N, C-alpha and C positions, 0 to 999 in steps of 0.2 A: 243883510242880517235882519233888518226891519221888515223887508218884504217876506222873508221866510216866516217870521213870527205871525204876520198877518194871515198868511196862507194856512198855517197850523190852526189859528183861531177860527177861521172860516170853516175848516174841516170839522173841527170840534163842534161848532154851532150846528152844522148840517147834520152830524151824527146825532146830536142831542135832540134836534127837532124830529129827525127820522125816528128815533127810538120813542119819542113822545107820541108820535102819530101811531106807531105800531102798538103801543100800549093802549091807546084809545080804541083802536080798531081790533085789537087782539093780535098777538104775535104768533106767527106760523113759522116753525122751524123744521128743517129737514133732518131726519135721523136715518142713518144707514145700517144695514144688517147683512151679514154674510152667513149663509147656511149651506151645508152639504145637501145634495138632492135627496139623501136618505133621512133627512131630519125635518120632514114636513110637520111633525108634531110640534117641534120647537117654533117653526115658522107660524103655525096657527096660533100658538100661545102668544107669540109676538104681536100678531094682528089683534088678538083679543085685548091684550093689555093696552095697546095703542088706542083702541076704541074707548076703553074705560077712562084713561087719563084725559083724553080729549073731551069727554063729557063732563069732567069735573069743573073746569074753570075756563071760561071763554077767553081769558087773558093770554092763555098759552095753549097752542095746539101743535101736535106733531104730524109731519107729513113723512111717512115711511118710504124708504127706497131699499128694496131687497134684491140681493144678488145670490145666485146659487152656483155651487161648484160641484163637480163630479169626482175630482181626484185631488189629492194633496199636492198642489203645484205652487211653489213660491212665486214664480213669475206671474201666473194667473192671479194669485192673491194680490200681488203688487199692482197689477193693472186695475183690478176691481176696487182696491182701496183708493187709488188715485182718481178713479172715476167718481167715487162717492165724495171725495174731498173737493174735486172740481165742481160737483153739483151743489156745494155749499152745505154739507151736512155738519151738524154740531156734535155728532158722536157716531161712532161705529160700534155696533154690537156683533160680537163673534169674531172669527169663527170658533167652533168648539175645539176640544182637545184632540180631535181626530187629525188635525194638522200639526205637523212638527216644525213649521216655520214660524219665526217671530217677526216677519216682515211687517205685519200690521202694527205691532207694538212700536217698531222703529219709525214707521211713517207717521204714526200719530204723535209720537214723541217729538218728531222734527217739526210738525205743523201746528202743534198745540191743540189738536182735536182729541177729546177724551175717548179712550178705548174701553169699552165695557165687556168684561168676560163673565161667563156664567157656568164655567166648567172647570174641572181640575187640570192644572198645568204643572209641569215639573217645578220643584222648588228652586228659587232663583238665588244666586249669590249676590252679595252686596254690589259687586261690579256690574252684574247683569241688570240690577234694578236701576242703574243710572240711565239706561236706555228705555226704561219702562215707567218713567215718573208720571206719565199721563194714563196709566193703565189701572183700572179698578176691577177686582174680581170678587163677586159676591158669593162664590162657592167657599165652603169652609176650608181652612188651611189643613193640608194633609198632616202636618206635624201635630196639630191640635187633635185631629181625629185619631191619630196613632196613640197619642197620650190617653185619649178617652178609652180606646180599646184595652190598653194595658191596665187602666184603673178598673175597668169592668171585670176583666178576667181574673184579676188578683184580689178582687173584693171578697168579703166574707160570704156574700150571698152566692157567689160563683166558686171561687177558690179552686181554679183549675191548676192542678199540680203538673200533670203531664198530658199532652194532647198532640194531635196531628193537624197540621195546616195543609189543607188540600186547596190548591190555587190554580186558576186558569192561567195559561202561559202569559197572556197579555194583561194580567191584573197589575194593579199598582201596589207592589209590595212595600212601597214607601209608607203606606198607611199602617204597616205593621212594624215599623222600625223600633218603636218602644216595646213591643211584645218580644222582639228578638233580643233586645237589650235586657229584658226581664228574665227570660228563660234561655238556657243554652240549647244549641242544636245537639241533642243527645237522646238516647233511648229513654232516659228518665226525665227528659225535658220536652223539647219540641222536635217533632219529626215532620219532614216536608214531603208532600206528594204533589207532583206537577201533572197537569193534564191539559189537553187542547180542545178547543171547540170542535165538535164532530167526532171525537174519539168514542170508543166503546167504553162508556163510563163504568161498566161492570168490572173492568180490569182495575180501575182505581179503587173501587170498594173491596175487591178481592185482596189487594195489597194491604189495605187498612185492616180488613178483617183478619188476615193472617198474622198481623202484628198485635192482634187482640186489643185493639184500641177502642175505647168507649167514648172518648171525647174528641170531637172533630170540629175544627174551625174551617168553614167553607167560604172561599173568596172567589167569586165568579160573577159574570154579568147576570142581570136579573132574568133575561130571556131564556137562559138555559138552566136556571136553578131547578125547575120542575123535573127536567129530564135527568139531571145529575142525581137528585134525591130519589127519583123513581128507580134508578138502577141499584140503590142500596137496599131495597126491600128484599131482594133475593138472598142477601147475605145476612139477614136478621140484624141489620144495623138500625132498625127503627123500634127496638124494644124499650121497655121502661128503664133499663139500666144504661141506655145510650144518651149522649148529649150532643146537640148540634147547635153551633153558633154561626149565624149568617151575617157577613160583614157588608153586603151590598145594601146601599141606602134606599134602593127601590124594591126591596124584597116584597113589600106589601102589594105591589102591582104585578108580581111574577106569577100569580095564580097558585101559590103554594097552599092556599086554604082548601084546595081540592083533596088534600091528604087527610083532612079532618075525619077521623073515624076512631072506633074503639080499638082497632088493631094497630093504629099508628100512635104509639105511646112514647115515642122519643121526646125528651125534653128539648124543645126548640126555642131558641132565642134569636132575635134579630135587632138591628138598630136602624134608626131613621132620624132625619132632622125634624124636630117637632114643629108642626105647622102652626101658624097663627090662627087663633080661634076668636071670631068677632064677639066681644062681650057687650053687655048693656052699657057698661062704663068702659072708657078707653084705657083699660089696664089689662094687658095680655096675660098677666100672671094670676089674676084673681079668679077667672072662670075657666073650667075645663069642660069642654063640650066635644063630643065625638063627631060633629058634623064637619065634613071636608068637601071643598069644592072639587067635584069630579073632573072639571075641565083642566085642573092643574094637579092631577093625582101623582104624577112622577116628579121626582126631585128636580130634574133639569128644567121642566116647564115652570116649576115654582121659582127656580132661580132666574129664569128669563123674565118672569113677572117682576121679581124683586129688583132686578137690574134696571128695568124700564122705570119702575116706580121711584127708585132711588135717584136716577138721573132726572126724572121729571120734577121731583120736589126740589132738588138742588138748583135746576135751571129756573124754576118758577121764582125762587127767592133771588137769584142772581139777576134775572132779566128785569126785575123791578128797580134795580139800581141804575143810576145814571152812568152813561158811558158804555152800556152794553150794545153790542152789534153782532151781527151774524157774519160768519166767514165768507169771503168772496175772493178766493184765489185758487190757483192751481196747486197741484201736488209738488211740494218742494219749492214754492215761489212765495211763501209768506208764513207767518206764524200768528195764530189766533190768540190774542192776549187774554181774553176771558177764560181760555181753557184751563190754565193752572188754578185760577180762582174757583172755577167750577169743580175741579177735583178736590180742592180743600173744602168746599162747601159740602160735598158728599161725605167727607170724613167727619165733619162736625154735626151732621144731622143725627138726631136721636130717633129711635124707632117709634116713639110716641108722638113725634111731630109730623110723620108722613101721612099723606092721604092719596090714594087708598092705602090701608095697612099692608105691610109685607105679608107674603105667604108663609114665611118662616120666622121663627122667633129669634130675638136678640141679634139682629143684624147690625153689626158695627164694623166700620172700616178703619184699620189702623193707619199709621203714618206711611207704611209701605204699600198701601193700597190693597191690602189683603184682609179678608174677614177672619178675625181671631176670636169671635164669640158666637156661640149658638147653643141651643138646647138639644140634647141628643136623647131620643127615646129608646129604651130597651123594652121590647114587647114580644109577646107570643104571636107570631104571624098566623098561626092556625085559627086562632079565635080573635085576633086583633085586640088583645088585652095588654095595656101598658103596665109594666111592673116597676120600672125605675126610670128616673130622668137624670141625665148627667150634664153638667156644665163645668167649665174650668174653675169656677169660684167655689162651688159646693161639692164637686165631684159626684159620686153616685149616691142618689137619694131615693128611698123607697117612694113609689108613687102614692100609696095610701097616706103616707105621712104628709106629702105635699097637699093632697086634697083636704086633709084635716086642718092643716096649719097655715095654708097660704092665703086664706081669706082676710086675715087681719094682720098687718105687718107689726102692729104694736104688740099683739099677742105673741108673735114670733120672738120679738126682742125680749119680752118678759120670760119666755120659756128658756131662752138661752142663758139667762143669768140666775134663774131660780132652779132649785133641785126638785125633781119630780119624786115626791114621796110615795107615789103609788107603785113605783117599780122596785120595791124592796126585794132583796134576795130571800128565798125560802130557807128556813132553818129546820133541819131534820134531827131527830134523836136516833142515834146509832147504837143498837144493842150488840154486844159482843161478849166474849168470854176470855179470861186470862189464860194464856198458853203460848209459850214461845214456839216459834219465832213470830207468830202472827200478831199477838197482842200481849203486852206486859207492862208492868209499872216501871217507869224510868227511875234509875238511881239518882237521888239528889245529892250533888256535891255539898260539902260543908258550907253553910251560909247561904245556900240557894234553895228557894222554895218555888215549886212549879204549881200552876193552877190551870184548870180547864183541860183542854186537849194536850197541853204541854206535858202533862203528867204521864203520858203513855208513849210507847214506842213499839215498833214492829212492822211487819209487812202490811197488815190491814190498815194501820195508821197511815203509812205512806201512800197506800192505794187510795184511801179516802181523800187525802189532801189533793192528790192529782185529779181525782174525779170531780171534786168540788171546784177546782180551778177550771176544768174542762166544761162542766155543766152549769157553772155559776149558781152555787148554793152554799149555805153554811151548815154546820153540823156540830153536835155534841156527843161525845162517847159516854155510854152508860153500861158498864159491865153488869151482866145479869147476876142476881143474888146467888143462885145455885151453881153458877159456873158450868152449865151444861149446854150442849149444842141444841138439843130439842128432840125428844123422843116421845112416842105415844105410849101411854099406860092404858091397856085395855080394861083394867079393873076399875079405874076411876074415870075412864073416858076423857082424859085430859092430856095436854101436852105440857112439856116443861122447857126450861132453858130459853134460848133465843126465840124459838118458834112461839112460845107462849107470850112473850112480850109483844110480838107482832100481832098475834091474834087479839090480844087485849088492847091494841092500839096504844100501848105504852112506848112504842118505838115505831119509826117509819122505815128503818133500814136495819138489816141484820147481816153482819159480816164477821168472818173468821175462817177457819178451815172447815167451812160448812158444806157438806156434800149435798148435791142435788139428788133427791130420791123421790120416787113416785108418791110415797106416803106423805112427805112434806109438801109436795106440790098440790095436794088436795086441800091444804089449808092456807098456803101462802104461794106467792109467785116468785119466780127467780129470774134474774137477768141472764144474759148470755154468760157462759162460764169464763172466768178469768184465769183458771188454771186447770190443766188436765193431768191426771195422775193414775196410779194403780195401788194395789196392795202388795206388800213385801213382808218377808220374815226377818225380824231383828234377832240376832243371836249373839252369844258371847264368843269372842275370838280366843281360841285356845292358844297359849304361847307356843311358839315353835320349839320342838325338842332340841336338846343339845346335840351338836354334831359329834359322832363317834368315828374316829379315824380307823378303828379296827372293826367297823360294822360288817366287813366282808366275811368275818369269822362267825357271825351270828347264826347262819343257817344250821350249824352244828354246835352242840354244847361242848364244854370243856372235856367231859368224859369221853365223848365221841372222838374228838381230836386226839386225845391220849390213846384210846384204844386203836385208832387208825395207825398212829406211829408205832405202837407195840406190834401190831399186825405186820407192818412193813419190816420191822427188825426180825421178827420170827420167820417171816417168809424168806427173807434174805439168808438167814442161817440155814433154813430148811433146804434152800436151793444149793447151798454150799455142800451140805451133807449128801444130798441126792446126787449132785454132780460128781462127788468123789467116789460114791458107790457105783455109779453107772459107768461101765467100761467104754461106752460109746462117747462119753464126754471127755476122754483123754486124747491128747494130740498124739500123732505118730512119734516114735522115738527119734531123738537127735543126739549128736555127739557133743559132749561138753568140753570144757578146757582140759579136763583130765582124760579125755578120749574114752569116756564112758557113755553108753547108750542110756538116755533118760527120757521120760515122758512128762509132759506138762499139762496141767489142768487149768482152764481159764476161769473156772467158777470159784473165784475168791470174793471177799467181802466187797471190794470196790465194784466189781462187775455185777454182782447180784443186787446190790443197792441201786446201781444205775438202772438195771432192768426193772426193779420194783418201782422206782420213782418215775421212770419214763412211762410205765404202764398206767399208773394212777393219774398222771397228768395228760394222758391221751396223746403222748408224743412218740411212743414206740422206742425200739432199741435195736442196734446192729448186731447184738449178741443173741443168738437163737439156740435153743437146746436141740440135741439130736436124739437123745434116748427117750424111750417111752415114759419112764417115770418123771423125767425132767419136763417133758412136754405136758404131761398130765397136770403136774404141779403148777406149771406156768399158766396153763389154760384156766385152772380154777382161780389163780390170782388175778388173771385178766377179767374174769367174770366179776370178782369182788371189786376190782378197781373201777370197772365200767359203771357198776351200780352206785358205788360211792361217789364218783365224780359227777355222774348225770343227776343224781339226787341232789347233790350240792348245788349244781347249776340251777335246777328247778326251784329249789328252796330260796336261793339267792334272788332270782327274778321275782318271786312272790314277795319276798321281804322288801325289795326295792319298791315294788308297786305299792304295797301297803304303807310304807313309810312316806311316800309322796302324796298320799291322799290327805286332803285337808279335813275331812270328816265324812261321815256316812249319810248326812242329811243334805240333800241338794235341791229339794223341791218340797211343795206341800204334800205330795204323795209320800215321799220318804218320811216326812214328819208324822204323818198319820200311821204309817206302818211300824213305828217303833214305840216303845213304852218307857224309855229312859228319860226323854225330854218332854216336859209338859209345855203347853202353849195356851195363849189366851189373847184377848183384845179388850177394848174399852166397853164396859157394860152400857148398853143402850145406844152406842154410837152407830154411825153408818156402816162401819166394818162388820159389827156384830149382826146388823140387819142383813147385810149382804150374805153372810153364811146361813143365817136362820131362814131366809126366804129363798135360798137358791135350790134348784132342782138337780144340780150337778152332784154326782156320787161322792166325789172327794170332798166337796164343800159340806155336804150333809154329814158325812162321817167326821169331818173336822169339828163341826158344830156339836155333834153328839158327844165327842170326846171332851170338848171344852166344858160341857155341862156336867160331865161325870168326874172331872178332876177334883181331888181333895188334897190340899186346900183349894179354895176358889181360884180359878184361873183368870177371872176378869178383874180389871182395874178401874179406878175412877177416871183416870186421865192418862195422857201419854207419859208424863213425867214419872208417875208411879210404875208404869210398865217398863220404862227404861231402867229405873233403879232396880227393879226386881230382876231384870236380865243380868245386870252387873253383879248383883249380890249372889245370884244362883250359880254363877261360874259354869254355865253349860248345861244346867238342868231345867232351864225355862227359856222359852222363845216367845217373842211378842209380835203379833200381827198388827201392822199399822200402815198408814199411807206412805207412799214412796218419798214424798217431799219431806215429811217430818222425819222419816227414817234417815234420809241423806243428811238432814240437819244434825241429828244426834251422832251419826257415824263419823262425820267430819270433826266433831268436837269431843269424841270419846274413842281413844285408840283401841280400847278393849272390846269394842262393838263392831259387828260386821253384818252385811246383808247376805242372806242365803237365797240362792236361786234368782230367777227372773220375776218381775212383777206380773200380777194377774189381776183380773177384775177391774176393767177401766172405770174410772170415776171422774167427776168434775166438781170443782168448787164454784159456787156462784153467790151472788148477793141476794138475800131474801128481802122481799117487800110484801106489804099486805096484798090480799087478793084484789085484782082489778085496779091497782094503783096506777094513776095516769103518768107518773114520773118514771115508771119502769123502763119504757122505751128510751127515755132520755139517758138513763144510766147505762143501758145496753149500748147505745151509740157511743157514749163516752168510753166504755170499756174497749169497744172496737177501735176507736181512734187511738187510745193509748197503746193497744196492741200493734196497730199499723206504724206508730211512731217508735216502737221498740221500747216503750216505757215499762211494760209488763216484764219483758225479758231482763231489763236492768234491775227491777225490783227483785226478781227471783234470784238473779246472780248475787245481788247485794246481801240478801238475807239467808240464802240457802247454800251458796257455794263459797262463802267466806270462811275458811278454816282457821279457827282461833286456837287450835292445839297443834303443836308441832310433833306429829307422830313419826316414828322410825319408818322410813320408807322401805327399808330392807325387810322388816318384819311384817309390814302391812301390804307389801306388794304381792301380786298373784304369782303362784308357782308356775314357772315356765317349763318344768320337766328336766332341767339341766342340773348336773352335779357340780358342786364347787370343790375346792381343795380340802375343805373340812370333811367332805364325804368320802373322798377317795385317797386321802393322805396316807392311810395305812398301807395301801398297795406300794406307794413310793418308799415307805419305811421298809417293807419286806425286800424290795429291790435293792435299796441302799445297804441293808444289813447283809444280803447275799453277796453283793459285790465286795464289801469289806471283809467278810469271812473268807471268801474265795481268795482274795489277795493275801490275807494273813496266811492261809494254808499254802498258797503258792510261794510266798516268801520263805516259809519254813522248809518246804521241799527244796527250794533253790539253795538255801544255806546248807542243807544236808548233802545235796549233790556236790557243792563246793568242798565240803569236809571229806567226802569220799575221794574226790580227785586229789586232794592234798595228801591223803594217806597213801593212795595207790601210787601216785607219781613221786612221792617223797619230796614234796615241796611245802613251803609254808602256806598256811591257809590264806594269808593276805595276798600272796602272789596269785593263787588260784582264784580268789574272789575278784581281784582286779581284772584278770583275764576274762572271766565269765561275765562280769558286769559290763566291761567294755564292749563285748560282743552283743549283749542284750540291748544296750543303748543304741547300737548301730542297727536300727530296725530295718534299714533298706537291704541288708544282706540276707539272702535266703538260704545259703549253705554254710554250715558250721564245720570248721576244721577239727581234726581229732584232738589236737592240743591247742588250747587257747593261751597258754602261758609261754614265756620266753625259754627256748632250749638251745639256741645257737647265737652266733655273733650277728647273723643277719636279722635277728628279731628286733622289733621296735622296742623303744625304751619303756613302753607301757606294759611289756610282757605279752603282747599279742602279736602273732605271726602276721606278716604282711599278706595282702591279697594276692601278690605275685606268687608267694609260697603256696597258697591254696590252689592257684591255677596250675603251678608246675606239678604239684602232687597229683592233681586230678589227671594231668596229661600223661604222667608216668604210668598211672593205673590203666589208662586206656590203651597205652602201647603194650603193656604186659598182656592184657586181655586179647589184643589183636594177634600178638605173637603166638599165644597159646592156641588160638583158633587155627592159625596157619599150620602149626605142627600137627594138630589133630586131623 
């Protein structure tokens, strides 16, 4: 045991003396690097930085050992790594992310040799990090970069609502994971378009252009960015309304600046890791200079530089401690104890402590060996102008703000706690006029008193509140004294109303149902319209007439119907007399019961009335006259019946059509062509200007008639016009804007709109000429329209019916008749049925009485027999006697069906015997 302790002591003294000697003469350590043969740019950057750090301090020098590979082969990587470890290297740099194997990480973790990475690698799980405890990666973490992209696109300066992500197949979509979590994959969110290197990129842009996409996020390697963007020019994707965001961190070395021209007006933005800028003082935040070392222009070369510098500074500090030694063992045959301490030293180093400075800003290694802090520039790659800077602490900050405020940290802290009084919101005076539903005084409940803008309500009030919130300004309402819109008086050469207040600078904004006209635009400016409308005719709605169930009798008057019935009676009697006088109308003689020859005439009252009625109803009759007088008389009756019936049908059709018409005024043309109804509009309003300055024939005639009406057809405002329409009860119509008309029609059941709207008009917000805030208000109106706020306001104030009108009376006529209109026809049918049954019952009882007298039986027996037969409706043949005459009769007094059959059989046999005898 004692010998063992002595040996350990001697080894320790030897190592200490060896380290002391190395420190005196300068420590030379070996560092290894593995590159692909296509990454000569990285190898050159490695050599340059090795030379720079070797020139800094003679106490520590690097001796590089580089190996190159051509393919991604894990066995080859294992052999190269073991060769480097066997040569005594204190760190292995690389390989890049082109390799999919983690054999280098595992070997370094087993031997204690630090592994330095400078490229993006897949995100590791907590279990995988156990085998990579000696791995340090100076490339920014992809999850932090993804968070940065999401913050940038969702910021107020960008505010991308819907866009397309065009990505190269081998791109790292993990950098967009926060973007996918922010927006859904939907036609109103994110759309994806994949392409491959070497494809015909025009196909990609054709698909994007067909989807009418204006916002495109392009994620592809920097060496093909120019080719991909060049293919978009053919599809007009580089205009001023297009937006392009490039996620590759080496876009600035892609050559995209070649597109800089007046024709390439697309809004381009890109990102890159902000490079360190050497200041006079060692504070990388204080000075912003555009000088960049061109030897390390790409991000990967900068990260190679930072990896070497980080390892050099950590090793420089650790090598000065006692007990430091260089590794001298083979692969898998030992563990370098200073390795974990060296890793921890790199995690503790501050960027301000390193020499030479890092090429990228805010390089810090966390406990997992990953870089979780960096500054990300958002810039225009066409002109290389930085617009914003992002980091995880402050998120997205405007670059101009950084340049103004970053020179003094104390000033920054003061500005954070003090209010900036120079940024006060602007307050505008808003001129308007009282008139529902746009602007009116709010009714104050008992015990409540409103002040300021709370005193008012209406569509214009709500619109101004939303605009103020969108455009960030304050306002005060000021109703104009004369309550006019603003019209020009050629006599005084002055304007009145809202327009006058703007001209005199008494107000900065004018809003109400103010129409944009050319005359007004000569003295004030207007924003984009917030409402589109036309002109319509407001009229009194006549109450529907009472339904008449006997309306089908209206084509003829009472006298006509009376004379028609008298004519029918006279004609029937005339037919009887003519038939009796005409010998051709008598039937051949027949023998009666008394064996006398008699002749019968069919023209009695029953038959003549049937002929007369059938003719006038256009139904005809089976009884036809044979003699000339009867035929002549019948022919003239047919002529009379034809004319009477056809005239009735024509008059009935005309009556029905006229009764269904809601009125004879259906348009402005109809209104001009009549003299019963007067019409007018607001004096001096935009509607009156429309008619007075129009060259259309109907409009000019309407204006001339309005000027000629007595009393005056013009009103002071809409309310007066609406009241005049209601009081006139159909003798006055009012011409007004459709929105106001709909508002009053929905709240007054006795009002209605006539015809379609005409004369397209627009409402806008008036501002003084050349006002610089007009465009801001226009943008605010467009944003409110896109959000659907203008539609909500219009629905709330114009389509909210406060009066419950009778839907039956206010509904449009669909041309169909109800029971109130045709009930009389059913009454006639029912009366006819009842009368026919009454007559039939009378004849039936009379027939029963005759049977009782003739057969000398009681009327009750005869009635029972006849009634029993009538009720048995399935029998088609009736016996001669229906009452009981024999013992075989049924108890009801009706002969059985067998008796009927036997009687019929006897008759048939008698007829057959008679034929045989003959």
